[in-house]
PyMOL CGO cylinders between C-alpha atoms (Angstrom):
from pymol import cmd
from pymol.cgo import CYLINDER

trace = [
    CYLINDER, -11.39, 0.02, -44.27, -8.20, -0.89, -42.41, 0.3, 1, 1, 1, 1, 1, 1,
    CYLINDER, -8.20, -0.89, -42.41, -7.01, -4.50, -42.26, 0.3, 1, 1, 1, 1, 1, 1,
    CYLINDER, -7.01, -4.50, -42.26, -4.51, -6.26, -40.07, 0.3, 1, 1, 1, 1, 1, 1,
    CYLINDER, -4.51, -6.26, -40.07, -3.24, -9.64, -41.25, 0.3, 1, 1, 1, 1, 1, 1,
    CYLINDER, -3.24, -9.64, -41.25, -1.83, -12.06, -38.70, 0.3, 1, 1, 1, 1, 1, 1,
    CYLINDER, -1.83, -12.06, -38.70, 0.04, -15.31, -39.26, 0.3, 1, 1, 1, 1, 1, 1,
    CYLINDER, 0.04, -15.31, -39.26, -0.19, -17.75, -36.36, 0.3, 1, 1, 1, 1, 1, 1,
    CYLINDER, -0.19, -17.75, -36.36, 2.71, -20.18, -36.21, 0.3, 1, 1, 1, 1, 1, 1,
    CYLINDER, 2.71, -20.18, -36.21, 2.47, -23.66, -34.77, 0.3, 1, 1, 1, 1, 1, 1,
    CYLINDER, 2.47, -23.66, -34.77, 2.93, -24.48, -31.11, 0.3, 1, 1, 1, 1, 1, 1,
    CYLINDER, 2.93, -24.48, -31.11, 3.47, -27.91, -29.52, 0.3, 1, 1, 1, 1, 1, 1,
    CYLINDER, 3.47, -27.91, -29.52, -0.13, -29.04, -30.00, 0.3, 1, 1, 1, 1, 1, 1,
    CYLINDER, -0.13, -29.04, -30.00, -1.39, -31.00, -32.96, 0.3, 1, 1, 1, 1, 1, 1,
    CYLINDER, -1.39, -31.00, -32.96, -2.72, -28.91, -35.81, 0.3, 1, 1, 1, 1, 1, 1,
    CYLINDER, -2.72, -28.91, -35.81, -6.27, -29.95, -34.94, 0.3, 1, 1, 1, 1, 1, 1,
    CYLINDER, -6.27, -29.95, -34.94, -5.83, -29.07, -31.25, 0.3, 1, 1, 1, 1, 1, 1,
    CYLINDER, -5.83, -29.07, -31.25, -4.33, -25.69, -32.02, 0.3, 1, 1, 1, 1, 1, 1,
    CYLINDER, -4.33, -25.69, -32.02, -7.06, -24.86, -34.53, 0.3, 1, 1, 1, 1, 1, 1,
    CYLINDER, -7.06, -24.86, -34.53, -9.74, -25.86, -32.01, 0.3, 1, 1, 1, 1, 1, 1,
    CYLINDER, -9.74, -25.86, -32.01, -8.07, -23.55, -29.46, 0.3, 1, 1, 1, 1, 1, 1,
    CYLINDER, -8.07, -23.55, -29.46, -8.10, -20.74, -32.02, 0.3, 1, 1, 1, 1, 1, 1,
    CYLINDER, -8.10, -20.74, -32.02, -11.76, -21.11, -32.96, 0.3, 1, 1, 1, 1, 1, 1,
    CYLINDER, -11.76, -21.11, -32.96, -13.25, -22.01, -29.58, 0.3, 1, 1, 1, 1, 1, 1,
    CYLINDER, -13.25, -22.01, -29.58, -11.00, -20.29, -27.02, 0.3, 1, 1, 1, 1, 1, 1,
    CYLINDER, -11.00, -20.29, -27.02, -9.22, -17.41, -28.76, 0.3, 1, 1, 1, 1, 1, 1,
    CYLINDER, -9.22, -17.41, -28.76, -11.78, -16.12, -31.27, 0.3, 1, 1, 1, 1, 1, 1,
    CYLINDER, -11.78, -16.12, -31.27, -14.33, -15.18, -28.55, 0.3, 1, 1, 1, 1, 1, 1,
    CYLINDER, -14.33, -15.18, -28.55, -11.66, -12.99, -26.93, 0.3, 1, 1, 1, 1, 1, 1,
    CYLINDER, -11.66, -12.99, -26.93, -10.59, -11.36, -30.20, 0.3, 1, 1, 1, 1, 1, 1,
    CYLINDER, -10.59, -11.36, -30.20, -14.12, -10.62, -31.36, 0.3, 1, 1, 1, 1, 1, 1,
    CYLINDER, -14.12, -10.62, -31.36, -14.68, -8.39, -28.29, 0.3, 1, 1, 1, 1, 1, 1,
    CYLINDER, -14.68, -8.39, -28.29, -12.15, -5.82, -29.55, 0.3, 1, 1, 1, 1, 1, 1,
    CYLINDER, -12.15, -5.82, -29.55, -13.75, -2.39, -29.81, 0.3, 1, 1, 1, 1, 1, 1,
    CYLINDER, -13.75, -2.39, -29.81, -14.46, -1.24, -33.35, 0.3, 1, 1, 1, 1, 1, 1,
    CYLINDER, -14.46, -1.24, -33.35, -13.85, -4.65, -34.93, 0.3, 1, 1, 1, 1, 1, 1,
    CYLINDER, -13.85, -4.65, -34.93, -15.93, -4.82, -38.15, 0.3, 1, 1, 1, 1, 1, 1,
    CYLINDER, -15.93, -4.82, -38.15, -14.79, -8.17, -39.47, 0.3, 1, 1, 1, 1, 1, 1,
    CYLINDER, -14.79, -8.17, -39.47, -12.76, -11.14, -38.31, 0.3, 1, 1, 1, 1, 1, 1,
    CYLINDER, -12.76, -11.14, -38.31, -11.79, -13.93, -40.73, 0.3, 1, 1, 1, 1, 1, 1,
    CYLINDER, -11.79, -13.93, -40.73, -9.74, -17.00, -39.80, 0.3, 1, 1, 1, 1, 1, 1,
    CYLINDER, -9.74, -17.00, -39.80, -8.02, -19.04, -42.53, 0.3, 1, 1, 1, 1, 1, 1,
    CYLINDER, -8.02, -19.04, -42.53, -7.07, -22.47, -41.18, 0.3, 1, 1, 1, 1, 1, 1,
    CYLINDER, -7.07, -22.47, -41.18, -3.97, -24.17, -42.61, 0.3, 1, 1, 1, 1, 1, 1,
    CYLINDER, -3.97, -24.17, -42.61, -4.20, -27.68, -43.97, 0.3, 1, 1, 1, 1, 1, 1,
    CYLINDER, -4.20, -27.68, -43.97, -1.63, -30.41, -44.26, 0.3, 1, 1, 1, 1, 1, 1,
    CYLINDER, -1.63, -30.41, -44.26, 0.41, -30.13, -47.42, 0.3, 1, 1, 1, 1, 1, 1,
    CYLINDER, 0.41, -30.13, -47.42, 1.69, -32.47, -50.04, 0.3, 1, 1, 1, 1, 1, 1,
    CYLINDER, 1.69, -32.47, -50.04, 2.05, -36.05, -48.84, 0.3, 1, 1, 1, 1, 1, 1,
    CYLINDER, 2.05, -36.05, -48.84, 0.42, -35.10, -45.53, 0.3, 1, 1, 1, 1, 1, 1,
    CYLINDER, 0.42, -35.10, -45.53, 3.26, -32.79, -44.50, 0.3, 1, 1, 1, 1, 1, 1,
    CYLINDER, 3.26, -32.79, -44.50, 2.56, -30.72, -41.37, 0.3, 1, 1, 1, 1, 1, 1,
    CYLINDER, 2.56, -30.72, -41.37, 2.29, -26.97, -42.06, 0.3, 1, 1, 1, 1, 1, 1,
    CYLINDER, 2.29, -26.97, -42.06, 4.60, -24.48, -40.37, 0.3, 1, 1, 1, 1, 1, 1,
    CYLINDER, 4.60, -24.48, -40.37, 1.64, -22.26, -39.55, 0.3, 1, 1, 1, 1, 1, 1,
    CYLINDER, 1.64, -22.26, -39.55, -1.72, -22.85, -37.91, 0.3, 1, 1, 1, 1, 1, 1,
    CYLINDER, -1.72, -22.85, -37.91, -3.27, -20.34, -40.28, 0.3, 1, 1, 1, 1, 1, 1,
    CYLINDER, -3.27, -20.34, -40.28, -3.85, -16.65, -40.84, 0.3, 1, 1, 1, 1, 1, 1,
    CYLINDER, -3.85, -16.65, -40.84, -6.51, -14.21, -39.82, 0.3, 1, 1, 1, 1, 1, 1,
    CYLINDER, -6.51, -14.21, -39.82, -7.71, -10.78, -40.86, 0.3, 1, 1, 1, 1, 1, 1,
    CYLINDER, -7.71, -10.78, -40.86, -9.12, -8.11, -38.57, 0.3, 1, 1, 1, 1, 1, 1,
    CYLINDER, -9.12, -8.11, -38.57, -11.07, -5.28, -40.21, 0.3, 1, 1, 1, 1, 1, 1,
    CYLINDER, -11.07, -5.28, -40.21, -11.72, -1.78, -38.87, 0.3, 1, 1, 1, 1, 1, 1,
    CYLINDER, -11.72, -1.78, -38.87, -13.53, 1.24, -40.32, 0.3, 1, 1, 1, 1, 1, 1,
    CYLINDER, -13.53, 1.24, -40.32, -10.49, 3.52, -40.22, 0.3, 1, 1, 1, 1, 1, 1,
    CYLINDER, -10.49, 3.52, -40.22, -7.02, 3.98, -38.75, 0.3, 1, 1, 1, 1, 1, 1,
    CYLINDER, -7.02, 3.98, -38.75, -8.33, 5.65, -35.59, 0.3, 1, 1, 1, 1, 1, 1,
    CYLINDER, -8.33, 5.65, -35.59, -10.66, 2.71, -34.85, 0.3, 1, 1, 1, 1, 1, 1,
    CYLINDER, -10.66, 2.71, -34.85, -7.82, 0.27, -35.50, 0.3, 1, 1, 1, 1, 1, 1,
    CYLINDER, -7.82, 0.27, -35.50, -5.54, 2.13, -33.10, 0.3, 1, 1, 1, 1, 1, 1,
    CYLINDER, -5.54, 2.13, -33.10, -8.21, 2.26, -30.39, 0.3, 1, 1, 1, 1, 1, 1,
    CYLINDER, -8.21, 2.26, -30.39, -8.58, -1.52, -30.71, 0.3, 1, 1, 1, 1, 1, 1,
    CYLINDER, -8.58, -1.52, -30.71, -4.82, -2.05, -30.75, 0.3, 1, 1, 1, 1, 1, 1,
    CYLINDER, -4.82, -2.05, -30.75, -4.43, -0.09, -27.50, 0.3, 1, 1, 1, 1, 1, 1,
    CYLINDER, -4.43, -0.09, -27.50, -7.43, -1.70, -25.79, 0.3, 1, 1, 1, 1, 1, 1,
    CYLINDER, -7.43, -1.70, -25.79, -7.52, -4.10, -22.86, 0.3, 1, 1, 1, 1, 1, 1,
    CYLINDER, -7.52, -4.10, -22.86, -9.20, -6.64, -25.16, 0.3, 1, 1, 1, 1, 1, 1,
    CYLINDER, -9.20, -6.64, -25.16, -6.25, -6.56, -27.56, 0.3, 1, 1, 1, 1, 1, 1,
    CYLINDER, -6.25, -6.56, -27.56, -3.83, -7.03, -24.69, 0.3, 1, 1, 1, 1, 1, 1,
    CYLINDER, -3.83, -7.03, -24.69, -5.89, -9.97, -23.45, 0.3, 1, 1, 1, 1, 1, 1,
    CYLINDER, -5.89, -9.97, -23.45, -5.84, -11.56, -26.92, 0.3, 1, 1, 1, 1, 1, 1,
    CYLINDER, -5.84, -11.56, -26.92, -2.07, -11.11, -27.22, 0.3, 1, 1, 1, 1, 1, 1,
    CYLINDER, -2.07, -11.11, -27.22, -1.47, -12.59, -23.76, 0.3, 1, 1, 1, 1, 1, 1,
    CYLINDER, -1.47, -12.59, -23.76, -3.75, -15.51, -24.61, 0.3, 1, 1, 1, 1, 1, 1,
    CYLINDER, -3.75, -15.51, -24.61, -1.74, -16.23, -27.78, 0.3, 1, 1, 1, 1, 1, 1,
    CYLINDER, -1.74, -16.23, -27.78, 1.58, -15.98, -25.94, 0.3, 1, 1, 1, 1, 1, 1,
    CYLINDER, 1.58, -15.98, -25.94, 0.33, -18.34, -23.23, 0.3, 1, 1, 1, 1, 1, 1,
    CYLINDER, 0.33, -18.34, -23.23, -0.51, -20.91, -25.92, 0.3, 1, 1, 1, 1, 1, 1,
    CYLINDER, -0.51, -20.91, -25.92, 3.15, -21.09, -26.95, 0.3, 1, 1, 1, 1, 1, 1,
    CYLINDER, 3.15, -21.09, -26.95, 2.40, -19.94, -30.49, 0.3, 1, 1, 1, 1, 1, 1,
    CYLINDER, 2.40, -19.94, -30.49, 4.14, -17.05, -32.21, 0.3, 1, 1, 1, 1, 1, 1,
    CYLINDER, 4.14, -17.05, -32.21, 2.05, -14.53, -34.12, 0.3, 1, 1, 1, 1, 1, 1,
    CYLINDER, 2.05, -14.53, -34.12, 3.35, -12.08, -36.71, 0.3, 1, 1, 1, 1, 1, 1,
    CYLINDER, 3.35, -12.08, -36.71, 1.13, -9.17, -37.70, 0.3, 1, 1, 1, 1, 1, 1,
    CYLINDER, 1.13, -9.17, -37.70, 1.10, -6.63, -40.52, 0.3, 1, 1, 1, 1, 1, 1,
    CYLINDER, 1.10, -6.63, -40.52, -1.11, -3.64, -41.21, 0.3, 1, 1, 1, 1, 1, 1,
    CYLINDER, -1.11, -3.64, -41.21, -2.32, -4.11, -44.78, 0.3, 1, 1, 1, 1, 1, 1,
    CYLINDER, -2.32, -4.11, -44.78, -1.89, -1.05, -46.98, 0.3, 1, 1, 1, 1, 1, 1,
    CYLINDER, -1.89, -1.05, -46.98, -3.73, -2.43, -49.98, 0.3, 1, 1, 1, 1, 1, 1,
    CYLINDER, -3.73, -2.43, -49.98, -5.37, -5.62, -51.17, 0.3, 1, 1, 1, 1, 1, 1,
    CYLINDER, -5.37, -5.62, -51.17, -4.81, -6.32, -54.85, 0.3, 1, 1, 1, 1, 1, 1,
    CYLINDER, -4.81, -6.32, -54.85, -7.03, -8.95, -56.45, 0.3, 1, 1, 1, 1, 1, 1,
    CYLINDER, -7.03, -8.95, -56.45, -5.28, -10.46, -59.47, 0.3, 1, 1, 1, 1, 1, 1,
    CYLINDER, -5.28, -10.46, -59.47, -8.08, -12.71, -60.72, 0.3, 1, 1, 1, 1, 1, 1,
]
cmd.load_cgo(trace, "trace")
């Protein structure tokens, strides 16, 4: 299994508006990527004393193997998802995950 982890930073919308955009507008685009086996979105919450988070949240995209991940990454659907994120004004940082280590 190959995983990509993405951190989505805040844009000019409220946290609730941006998270609604992510779940209702963006997720349907992302889930059409070829070879996608899993898609998990972790929504950020306000912090101590109601402080606004710097990020909207994180997500994880899962693929069977490196070849499937690369086909998805080079697909029209991936390009559409990236353009959709850029148009929202949010910055996304991605990382291919080499290994997940569960401590507890």
